[in-house]
TIVO-2410 file (N, C-alpha, C; in nm, 3 decimals):
# residues 144
REC num residu      c1      c2      c3 atome chaine
REC   1      M  -1.867  -2.476   8.108     N      A
REC   1      M  -1.981  -2.556   8.074    CA      A
REC   1      M  -2.105  -2.510   8.150     C      A
REC   2      K  -2.086  -2.470   8.278     N      A
REC   2      K  -2.198  -2.422   8.358    CA      A
REC   2      K  -2.262  -2.300   8.293     C      A
REC   3      K  -2.179  -2.208   8.240     N      A
REC   3      K  -2.230  -2.087   8.177    CA      A
REC   3      K  -2.313  -2.121   8.054     C      A
REC   4      V  -2.271  -2.220   7.976     N      A
REC   4      V  -2.345  -2.260   7.856    CA      A
REC   4      V  -2.481  -2.316   7.896     C      A
REC   5      I  -2.487  -2.399   7.999     N      A
REC   5      I  -2.613  -2.457   8.044    CA      A
REC   5      I  -2.706  -2.346   8.096     C      A
REC   6      L  -2.653  -2.255   8.176     N      A
REC   6      L  -2.734  -2.145   8.226    CA      A
REC   6      L  -2.785  -2.057   8.112     C      A
REC   7      F  -2.699  -2.031   8.013     N      A
REC   7      F  -2.740  -1.952   7.898    CA      A
REC   7      F  -2.853  -2.022   7.823     C      A
REC   8      L  -2.840  -2.152   7.797     N      A
REC   8      L  -2.944  -2.227   7.726    CA      A
REC   8      L  -3.074  -2.230   7.806     C      A
REC   9      L  -3.063  -2.250   7.937     N      A
REC   9      L  -3.181  -2.251   8.022    CA      A
REC   9      L  -3.251  -2.115   8.019     C      A
REC  10      F  -3.173  -2.007   8.035     N      A
REC  10      F  -3.229  -1.873   8.031    CA      A
REC  10      F  -3.293  -1.845   7.896     C      A
REC  11      T  -3.227  -1.881   7.787     N      A
REC  11      T  -3.280  -1.860   7.652    CA      A
REC  11      T  -3.410  -1.937   7.633     C      A
REC  12      G  -3.413  -2.061   7.680     N      A
REC  12      G  -3.535  -2.142   7.668    CA      A
REC  12      G  -3.651  -2.082   7.745     C      A
REC  13      I  -3.625  -2.033   7.865     N      A
REC  13      I  -3.729  -1.969   7.944    CA      A
REC  13      I  -3.775  -1.841   7.876     C      A
REC  14      L  -3.682  -1.761   7.827     N      A
REC  14      L  -3.715  -1.636   7.762    CA      A
REC  14      L  -3.807  -1.660   7.643     C      A
REC  15      F  -3.771  -1.756   7.557     N      A
REC  15      F  -3.853  -1.781   7.438    CA      A
REC  15      F  -3.986  -1.844   7.473     C      A
REC  16      S  -3.993  -1.930   7.574     N      A
REC  16      S  -4.120  -1.991   7.610    CA      A
REC  16      S  -4.214  -1.888   7.671     C      A
REC  17      C  -4.162  -1.791   7.744     N      A
REC  17      C  -4.247  -1.687   7.804    CA      A
REC  17      C  -4.299  -1.589   7.700     C      A
REC  18      N  -4.230  -1.573   7.590     N      A
REC  18      N  -4.273  -1.479   7.488    CA      A
REC  18      N  -4.347  -1.545   7.373     C      A
REC  19      S  -4.369  -1.673   7.380     N      A
REC  19      S  -4.435  -1.744   7.272    CA      A
REC  19      S  -4.582  -1.707   7.265     C      A
REC  20      N  -4.637  -1.699   7.145     N      A
REC  20      N  -4.778  -1.668   7.128    CA      A
REC  20      N  -4.857  -1.786   7.074     C      A
REC  21      D  -4.800  -1.907   7.074     N      A
REC  21      D  -4.876  -2.019   7.022    CA      A
REC  21      D  -4.981  -2.060   7.123     C      A
REC  22      D  -5.081  -2.136   7.076     N      A
REC  22      D  -5.195  -2.172   7.159    CA      A
REC  22      D  -5.179  -2.308   7.224     C      A
REC  23      E  -5.061  -2.359   7.242     N      A
REC  23      E  -5.041  -2.492   7.295    CA      A
REC  23      E  -5.006  -2.490   7.443     C      A
REC  24      G  -5.065  -2.396   7.518     N      A
REC  24      G  -5.049  -2.395   7.661    CA      A
REC  24      G  -4.921  -2.334   7.712     C      A
REC  25      S  -4.845  -2.267   7.629     N      A
REC  25      S  -4.722  -2.206   7.678    CA      A
REC  25      S  -4.754  -2.081   7.759     C      A
REC  26      I  -4.660  -2.041   7.841     N      A
REC  26      I  -4.676  -1.922   7.923    CA      A
REC  26      I  -4.662  -1.800   7.833     C      A
REC  27      T  -4.754  -1.704   7.848     N      A
REC  27      T  -4.745  -1.580   7.771    CA      A
REC  27      T  -4.726  -1.465   7.867     C      A
REC  28      S  -4.671  -1.357   7.818     N      A
REC  28      S  -4.645  -1.242   7.904    CA      A
REC  28      S  -4.776  -1.172   7.937     C      A
REC  29      E  -4.779  -1.109   8.052     N      A
REC  29      E  -4.896  -1.033   8.096    CA      A
REC  29      E  -4.914  -0.911   8.005     C      A
REC  30      P  -5.038  -0.876   7.974     N      A
REC  30      P  -5.060  -0.754   7.896    CA      A
REC  30      P  -5.008  -0.632   7.972     C      A
REC  31      T  -4.956  -0.537   7.899     N      A
REC  31      T  -4.905  -0.414   7.960    CA      A
REC  31      T  -4.958  -0.293   7.886     C      A
REC  32      I  -4.976  -0.186   7.959     N      A
REC  32      I  -5.022  -0.062   7.898    CA      A
REC  32      I  -4.907   0.011   7.829     C      A
REC  33      L  -4.784  -0.026   7.860     N      A
REC  33      L  -4.668   0.040   7.801    CA      A
REC  33      L  -4.665   0.022   7.650     C      A
REC  34      G  -4.617   0.125   7.581     N      A
REC  34      G  -4.600   0.117   7.437    CA      A
REC  34      G  -4.700   0.203   7.361     C      A
REC  35      K  -4.704   0.181   7.229     N      A
REC  35      K  -4.790   0.258   7.140    CA      A
REC  35      K  -4.929   0.196   7.132     C      A
REC  36      W  -5.029   0.283   7.135     N      A
REC  36      W  -5.169   0.243   7.119    CA      A
REC  36      W  -5.233   0.336   7.015     C      A
REC  37      Y  -5.281   0.275   6.905     N      A
REC  37      Y  -5.345   0.351   6.798    CA      A
REC  37      Y  -5.494   0.363   6.827     C      A
REC  38      I  -5.547   0.480   6.806     N      A
REC  38      I  -5.688   0.507   6.835    CA      A
REC  38      I  -5.775   0.438   6.730     C      A
REC  39      K  -5.867   0.353   6.776     N      A
REC  39      K  -5.959   0.283   6.686    CA      A
REC  39      K  -6.094   0.354   6.681     C      A
REC  40      G  -6.148   0.391   6.795     N      A
REC  40      G  -6.279   0.457   6.800    CA      A
REC  40      G  -6.342   0.435   6.936     C      A
REC  41      G  -6.474   0.452   6.942     N      A
REC  41      G  -6.538   0.433   7.071    CA      A
REC  41      G  -6.687   0.454   7.068     C      A
REC  42      T  -6.745   0.451   7.189     N      A
REC  42      T  -6.888   0.469   7.205    CA      A
REC  42      T  -6.914   0.580   7.307     C      A
REC  43      S  -7.034   0.634   7.300     N      A
REC  43      S  -7.079   0.733   7.396    CA      A
REC  43      S  -7.213   0.686   7.450     C      A
REC  44      N  -7.222   0.673   7.582     N      A
REC  44      N  -7.344   0.628   7.649    CA      A
REC  44      N  -7.401   0.499   7.590     C      A
REC  45      G  -7.314   0.406   7.555     N      A
REC  45      G  -7.357   0.276   7.504    CA      A
REC  45      G  -7.409   0.277   7.362     C      A
REC  46      G  -7.390   0.387   7.291     N      A
REC  46      G  -7.437   0.398   7.153    CA      A
REC  46      G  -7.352   0.317   7.057     C      A
REC  47      E  -7.378   0.336   6.931     N      A
REC  47      E  -7.308   0.264   6.824    CA      A
REC  47      E  -7.160   0.301   6.822     C      A
REC  48      F  -7.075   0.203   6.793     N      A
REC  48      F  -6.930   0.226   6.785    CA      A
REC  48      F  -6.901   0.321   6.670     C      A
REC  49      Q  -6.821   0.423   6.697     N      A
REC  49      Q  -6.780   0.519   6.595    CA      A
REC  49      Q  -6.631   0.505   6.572     C      A
REC  50      N  -6.590   0.481   6.448     N      A
REC  50      N  -6.448   0.473   6.414    CA      A
REC  50      N  -6.384   0.610   6.426     C      A
REC  51      Y  -6.260   0.612   6.472     N      A
REC  51      Y  -6.182   0.734   6.481    CA      A
REC  51      Y  -6.134   0.771   6.341     C      A
REC  52      N  -6.144   0.899   6.305     N      A
REC  52      N  -6.103   0.945   6.173    CA      A
REC  52      N  -5.959   0.992   6.178     C      A
REC  53      H  -5.869   0.912   6.120     N      A
REC  53      H  -5.729   0.951   6.108    CA      A
REC  53      H  -5.715   1.039   5.985     C      A
REC  54      D  -5.654   1.157   6.000     N      A
REC  54      D  -5.638   1.250   5.888    CA      A
REC  54      D  -5.541   1.196   5.783     C      A
REC  55      C  -5.446   1.114   5.823     N      A
REC  55      C  -5.346   1.058   5.731    CA      A
REC  55      C  -5.375   0.909   5.712     C      A
REC  56      S  -5.373   0.863   5.589     N      A
REC  56      S  -5.403   0.722   5.563    CA      A
REC  56      S  -5.282   0.631   5.588     C      A
REC  57      T  -5.162   0.687   5.594     N      A
REC  57      T  -5.043   0.602   5.612    CA      A
REC  57      T  -4.982   0.612   5.752     C      A
REC  58      S  -5.018   0.714   5.829     N      A
REC  58      S  -4.967   0.730   5.966    CA      A
REC  58      S  -5.085   0.760   6.057     C      A
REC  59      K  -5.115   0.667   6.145     N      A
REC  59      K  -5.228   0.682   6.236    CA      A
REC  59      K  -5.187   0.759   6.362     C      A
REC  60      D  -5.281   0.837   6.415     N      A
REC  60      D  -5.261   0.902   6.543    CA      A
REC  60      D  -5.245   0.795   6.650     C      A
REC  61      F  -5.158   0.821   6.747     N      A
REC  61      F  -5.138   0.722   6.853    CA      A
REC  61      F  -5.101   0.788   6.983     C      A
REC  62      Q  -5.116   0.709   7.088     N      A
REC  62      Q  -5.073   0.747   7.222    CA      A
REC  62      Q  -4.966   0.650   7.263     C      A
REC  63      E  -4.871   0.698   7.342     N      A
REC  63      E  -4.764   0.608   7.385    CA      A
REC  63      E  -4.737   0.627   7.533     C      A
REC  64      F  -4.735   0.514   7.605     N      A
REC  64      F  -4.705   0.512   7.747    CA      A
REC  64      F  -4.560   0.469   7.766     C      A
REC  65      F  -4.484   0.545   7.843     N      A
REC  65      F  -4.344   0.515   7.869    CA      A
REC  65      F  -4.326   0.473   8.015     C      A
REC  66      E  -4.223   0.392   8.040     N      A
REC  66      E  -4.195   0.342   8.174    CA      A
REC  66      E  -4.168   0.453   8.275     C      A
REC  67      N  -4.117   0.567   8.229     N      A
REC  67      N  -4.083   0.677   8.320    CA      A
REC  67      N  -4.205   0.760   8.362     C      A
REC  68      G  -4.325   0.717   8.324     N      A
REC  68      G  -4.446   0.789   8.362    CA      A
REC  68      G  -4.490   0.894   8.263     C      A
REC  69      E  -4.416   0.908   8.152     N      A
REC  69      E  -4.459   1.002   8.048    CA      A
REC  69      E  -4.560   0.935   7.956     C      A
REC  70      F  -4.643   1.019   7.899     N      A
REC  70      F  -4.748   0.975   7.807    CA      A
REC  70      F  -4.752   1.078   7.696     C      A
REC  71      T  -4.750   1.035   7.570     N      A
REC  71      T  -4.759   1.130   7.460    CA      A
REC  71      T  -4.875   1.097   7.368     C      A
REC  72      F  -4.935   1.201   7.314     N      A
REC  72      F  -5.030   1.189   7.205    CA      A
REC  72      F  -4.958   1.241   7.082     C      A
REC  73      N  -4.969   1.168   6.971     N      A
REC  73      N  -4.903   1.205   6.846    CA      A
REC  73      N  -5.006   1.205   6.735     C      A
REC  74      G  -5.034   1.323   6.678     N      A
REC  74      G  -5.134   1.336   6.574    CA      A
REC  74      G  -5.075   1.378   6.441     C      A
REC  75      F  -5.123   1.314   6.334     N      A
REC  75      F  -5.074   1.343   6.199    CA      A
REC  75      F  -5.181   1.418   6.121     C      A
REC  76      N  -5.139   1.518   6.040     N      A
REC  76      N  -5.234   1.593   5.958    CA      A
REC  76      N  -5.256   1.522   5.824     C      A
REC  77      A  -5.336   1.584   5.736     N      A
REC  77      A  -5.370   1.524   5.607    CA      A
REC  77      A  -5.248   1.508   5.516     C      A
REC  78      Q  -5.141   1.585   5.541     N      A
REC  78      Q  -5.017   1.570   5.463    CA      A
REC  78      Q  -4.925   1.465   5.527     C      A
REC  79      C  -4.976   1.396   5.627     N      A
REC  79      C  -4.903   1.289   5.697    CA      A
REC  79      C  -4.779   1.340   5.770     C      A
REC  80      T  -4.786   1.464   5.814     N      A
REC  80      T  -4.681   1.524   5.894    CA      A
REC  80      T  -4.726   1.523   6.039     C      A
REC  81      L  -4.634   1.487   6.128     N      A
REC  81      L  -4.666   1.491   6.270    CA      A
REC  81      L  -4.694   1.637   6.307     C      A
REC  82      S  -4.820   1.668   6.337     N      A
REC  82      S  -4.859   1.808   6.357    CA      A
REC  82      S  -4.904   1.839   6.499     C      A
REC  83      D  -4.925   1.738   6.579     N      A
REC  83      D  -4.973   1.760   6.715    CA      A
REC  83      D  -4.907   1.660   6.809     C      A
REC  84      T  -4.828   1.709   6.901     N      A
REC  84      T  -4.766   1.624   7.001    CA      A
REC  84      T  -4.792   1.686   7.138     C      A
REC  85      Q  -4.850   1.607   7.225     N      A
REC  85      Q  -4.878   1.654   7.360    CA      A
REC  85      Q  -4.820   1.555   7.459     C      A
REC  86      T  -4.752   1.605   7.559     N      A
REC  86      T  -4.692   1.520   7.661    CA      A
REC  86      T  -4.765   1.539   7.792     C      A
REC  87      S  -4.795   1.428   7.858     N      A
REC  87      S  -4.860   1.427   7.988    CA      A
REC  87      S  -4.785   1.330   8.077     C      A
REC  88      I  -4.833   1.316   8.198     N      A
REC  88      I  -4.780   1.213   8.288    CA      A
REC  88      I  -4.895   1.117   8.320     C      A
REC  89      W  -4.859   0.993   8.351     N      A
REC  89      W  -4.963   0.896   8.381    CA      A
REC  89      W  -4.926   0.813   8.503     C      A
REC  90      T  -5.030   0.767   8.573     N      A
REC  90      T  -5.014   0.674   8.684    CA      A
REC  90      T  -5.123   0.569   8.672     C      A
REC  91      L  -5.094   0.451   8.722     N      A
REC  91      L  -5.189   0.341   8.719    CA      A
REC  91      L  -5.199   0.284   8.859     C      A
REC  92      N  -5.321   0.281   8.911     N      A
REC  92      N  -5.347   0.227   9.043    CA      A
REC  92      N  -5.458   0.123   9.028     C      A
REC  93      G  -5.419  -0.005   9.022     N      A
REC  93      G  -5.517  -0.110   8.992    CA      A
REC  93      G  -5.561  -0.095   8.849     C      A
REC  94      N  -5.692  -0.074   8.827     N      A
REC  94      N  -5.740  -0.051   8.690    CA      A
REC  94      N  -5.778   0.096   8.668     C      A
REC  95      I  -5.733   0.185   8.756     N      A
REC  95      I  -5.760   0.328   8.743    CA      A
REC  95      I  -5.637   0.397   8.683     C      A
REC  96      L  -5.656   0.454   8.565     N      A
REC  96      L  -5.552   0.525   8.493    CA      A
REC  96      L  -5.576   0.675   8.508     C      A
REC  97      T  -5.475   0.747   8.552     N      A
REC  97      T  -5.483   0.893   8.563    CA      A
REC  97      T  -5.381   0.954   8.468     C      A
REC  98      V  -5.428   1.047   8.386     N      A
REC  98      V  -5.342   1.121   8.294    CA      A
REC  98      V  -5.352   1.268   8.335     C      A
REC  99      A  -5.238   1.331   8.357     N      A
REC  99      A  -5.237   1.468   8.407    CA      A
REC  99      A  -5.130   1.551   8.337     C      A
REC 100      S  -5.142   1.681   8.356     N      A
REC 100      S  -5.044   1.774   8.299    CA      A
REC 100      S  -4.910   1.754   8.367     C      A
REC 101      P  -4.802   1.768   8.291     N      A
REC 101      P  -4.669   1.764   8.353    CA      A
REC 101      P  -4.651   1.888   8.440     C      A
REC 102      P  -4.561   1.881   8.538     N      A
REC 102      P  -4.543   1.994   8.631    CA      A
REC 102      P  -4.514   2.128   8.563     C      A
REC 103      Q  -4.442   2.128   8.451     N      A
REC 103      Q  -4.404   2.254   8.386    CA      A
REC 103      Q  -4.514   2.310   8.295     C      A
REC 104      D  -4.623   2.236   8.273     N      A
REC 104      D  -4.731   2.280   8.184    CA      A
REC 104      D  -4.818   2.384   8.255     C      A
REC 105      P  -4.839   2.502   8.193     N      A
REC 105      P  -4.921   2.605   8.258    CA      A
REC 105      P  -5.071   2.569   8.261     C      A
REC 106      M  -5.115   2.482   8.170     N      A
REC 106      M  -5.254   2.436   8.172    CA      A
REC 106      M  -5.263   2.313   8.261     C      A
REC 107      I  -5.333   2.326   8.372     N      A
REC 107      I  -5.343   2.215   8.466    CA      A
REC 107      I  -5.466   2.132   8.430     C      A
REC 108      Y  -5.444   2.002   8.411     N      A
REC 108      Y  -5.554   1.910   8.381    CA      A
REC 108      Y  -5.526   1.774   8.443     C      A
REC 109      Q  -5.633   1.700   8.462     N      A
REC 109      Q  -5.622   1.563   8.510    CA      A
REC 109      Q  -5.747   1.487   8.466     C      A
REC 110      Y  -5.726   1.373   8.402     N      A
REC 110      Y  -5.835   1.288   8.355    CA      A
REC 110      Y  -5.820   1.151   8.418     C      A
REC 111      T  -5.932   1.094   8.455     N      A
REC 111      T  -5.931   0.961   8.516    CA      A
REC 111      T  -6.009   0.866   8.427     C      A
REC 112      Y  -5.952   0.749   8.404     N      A
REC 112      Y  -6.013   0.645   8.321    CA      A
REC 112      Y  -6.014   0.514   8.398     C      A
REC 113      V  -6.110   0.430   8.366     N      A
REC 113      V  -6.113   0.294   8.417    CA      A
REC 113      V  -6.072   0.205   8.300     C      A
REC 114      I  -5.974   0.118   8.324     N      A
REC 114      I  -5.936   0.023   8.219    CA      A
REC 114      I  -6.041  -0.087   8.218     C      A
REC 115      E  -6.125  -0.084   8.115     N      A
REC 115      E  -6.232  -0.183   8.100    CA      A
REC 115      E  -6.174  -0.317   8.059     C      A
REC 116      S  -6.076  -0.315   7.969     N      A
REC 116      S  -6.008  -0.438   7.929    CA      A
REC 116      S  -5.871  -0.404   7.873     C      A
REC 117      L  -5.780  -0.498   7.892     N      A
REC 117      L  -5.643  -0.483   7.844    CA      A
REC 117      L  -5.591  -0.619   7.803     C      A
REC 118      T  -5.559  -0.632   7.675     N      A
REC 118      T  -5.492  -0.752   7.624    CA      A
REC 118      T  -5.363  -0.707   7.558     C      A
REC 119      N  -5.290  -0.799   7.503     N      A
REC 119      N  -5.167  -0.761   7.433    CA      A
REC 119      N  -5.196  -0.679   7.308     C      A
REC 120      E  -5.319  -0.688   7.254     N      A
REC 120      E  -5.352  -0.621   7.128    CA      A
REC 120      E  -5.457  -0.512   7.139     C      A
REC 121      E  -5.531  -0.506   7.252     N      A
REC 121      E  -5.640  -0.409   7.261    CA      A
REC 121      E  -5.651  -0.350   7.401     C      A
REC 122      L  -5.683  -0.222   7.407     N      A
REC 122      L  -5.703  -0.148   7.531    CA      A
REC 122      L  -5.835  -0.074   7.520     C      A
REC 123      K  -5.921  -0.088   7.624     N      A
REC 123      K  -6.047  -0.014   7.629    CA      A
REC 123      K  -6.048   0.068   7.757     C      A
REC 124      L  -6.066   0.200   7.738     N      A
REC 124      L  -6.070   0.292   7.850    CA      A
REC 124      L  -6.210   0.351   7.863     C      A
REC 125      K  -6.258   0.358   7.987     N      A
REC 125      K  -6.390   0.414   8.016    CA      A
REC 125      K  -6.371   0.544   8.094     C      A
REC 126      Q  -6.442   0.647   8.049     N      A
REC 126      Q  -6.437   0.776   8.119    CA      A
REC 126      Q  -6.581   0.823   8.141     C      A
REC 127      T  -6.611   0.859   8.264     N      A
REC 127      T  -6.742   0.913   8.298    CA      A
REC 127      T  -6.726   1.063   8.322     C      A
REC 128      V  -6.807   1.142   8.251     N      A
REC 128      V  -6.797   1.287   8.257    CA      A
REC 128      V  -6.933   1.345   8.297     C      A
REC 129      N  -6.932   1.429   8.399     N      A
REC 129      N  -7.054   1.499   8.440    CA      A
REC 129      N  -7.059   1.635   8.371     C      A
REC 130      E  -7.159   1.654   8.288     N      A
REC 130      E  -7.179   1.779   8.216    CA      A
REC 130      E  -7.313   1.839   8.259     C      A
REC 131      P  -7.334   1.968   8.234     N      A
REC 131      P  -7.465   2.026   8.268    CA      A
REC 131      P  -7.582   1.953   8.199     C      A
REC 132      E  -7.554   1.894   8.082     N      A
REC 132      E  -7.658   1.822   8.007    CA      A
REC 132      E  -7.683   1.682   8.062     C      A
REC 133      G  -7.595   1.635   8.149     N      A
REC 133      G  -7.611   1.502   8.206    CA      A
REC 133      G  -7.477   1.431   8.218     C      A
REC 134      V  -7.485   1.301   8.250     N      A
REC 134      V  -7.366   1.218   8.266    CA      A
REC 134      V  -7.339   1.147   8.133     C      A
REC 135      F  -7.212   1.153   8.089     N      A
REC 135      F  -7.172   1.087   7.966    CA      A
REC 135      F  -7.067   0.982   7.998     C      A
REC 136      V  -7.085   0.864   7.942     N      A
REC 136      V  -6.990   0.755   7.960    CA      A
REC 136      V  -6.929   0.725   7.824     C      A
REC 137      Y  -6.798   0.746   7.815     N      A
REC 137      Y  -6.725   0.722   7.690    CA      A
REC 137      Y  -6.638   0.599   7.707     C      A
REC 138      I  -6.641   0.511   7.609     N      A
REC 138      I  -6.548   0.397   7.606    CA      A
REC 138      I  -6.469   0.409   7.476     C      A
REC 139      T  -6.338   0.425   7.491     N      A
REC 139      T  -6.248   0.442   7.376    CA      A
REC 139      T  -6.164   0.316   7.361     C      A
REC 140      T  -6.152   0.270   7.236     N      A
REC 140      T  -6.078   0.148   7.205    CA      A
REC 140      T  -5.951   0.185   7.129     C      A
REC 141      F  -5.841   0.121   7.171     N      A
REC 141      F  -5.710   0.138   7.110    CA      A
REC 141      F  -5.656   0.002   7.070     C      A
REC 142      T  -5.574  -0.002   6.965     N      A
REC 142      T  -5.511  -0.127   6.923    CA      A
REC 142      T  -5.361  -0.104   6.907     C      A
REC 143      R  -5.287  -0.214   6.902     N      A
REC 143      R  -5.141  -0.204   6.885    CA      A
REC 143      R  -5.102  -0.178   6.740     C      A
REC 144      N  -5.192  -0.200   6.645     N      A
REC 144      N  -5.156  -0.178   6.503    CA      A
REC 144      N  -5.265  -0.101   6.431     C      A
***
């Protein structure tokens, strides 16, 4: 009988924590883990530009994994996965770093500030110093 009560209690807590209704229930914290589809972004505070997906039925996406891997997955006009790139990622507060994996001969590292993160939307800010000046990019991603 004790096991049944514990199971029911655990199940009740599990479902209440994952509920999305607006009646004051506890909701899970937003996480960067999972798939994020590229929506578009701005440059230096300019007008929002939608990202052009080459395939109308399969959108390009990025995926963050618990093991620190990060992949970009791009689809061509024939809706075939044509570009896959793997990186590693770390998160320190709201600073996201994406870098080349150790075995990659091209060494790179990009730093982003997480401007906002909800269960449905992620906004990343990147500041780049170029000879022409400083550029601030804000890229928006969605879960669908």
